[in-house]
C-alpha positions, 0 to 999 in steps of 0.5 A: 463192241459188246464189252464197251457197251457193258462197260458204259452201262456199268459206268452209267449205273455207278455214276447214277448210284453215286448221284442217288446217294449224294442227293438224298431228299431232305426237308422241304421249306420248314414253313410249308403247309399241306392239306395232309401228311402221308407216312408209309410204315417202315424204317424208324423215325418216319411216324415220329417226324410226321407227328411232329409236323402235324403238331406244328400245324403243317397239315390238318391230318395224317395217314400212316399207310401200310400198317400191319393188320391189328395195329390200332391208333392206341398201339401207335399212340402208346409207342410214339407218346403222341396220344392226343394227336393220334386221337384227333388227326391220324388215320391208319391204312392197313391195305398196303404191303409194298410201296406201290400199295402205299401209293394206291392206298394214299391216292384213294385216301386223298381223293376221298377227302379232296386234298390238293397237297400232301407231304410224303414223309419217308426215309431219305433213301426210299423217298424218290421211289415212294414219290414216283409211285405216289405221283403215278397213283395220283395222276398229277392232280395233287401236289406232293412235297417230299420229306426225306427222314435222315437214315443210314441205309446199308450198302445192300439196302441202298443198291436194292432201292436204287435198282428198284427205282430204275426198274420202276421208272423204266416201267412207268416210262414205258407205260407212258409211251404206250399211252401216247402211241394209242 
């Protein structure tokens, strides 16, 4: 009986992982406009994609969350080649050190500005967990469009991210159940 349950759990995990990888988030409607764009630091292509969207007038402002201490707008403008956009429309958040911190930093930034909709721009393999954390931090009061920047994660990165997603979804689900039973 225990062997069957373990085998069933492993099969469920493997099928879920396959779906996770086959259905990575992509680009939402190209014409979609939001109040702001949020880009967690990390893998290549995220900031560039956010800046492209900002320059296409898909949002008014952008937050780059989780920047290293000491990184300035000038540093990122020099690296990205988008100096004018950085000068007018980009804020840097340096408080976050992980995905949950990015969500909390973003929620505070969104609330302070009264935004009602944001576009989350992150790596495709990271998008679901980042969106899950962001939705929890925002409390359902802000619309979130998810834009997955195409990438090629290693198998280890993908498995690690899938496991983190499952664990975090379970924790958030448990917290909701506890709130309902109070």
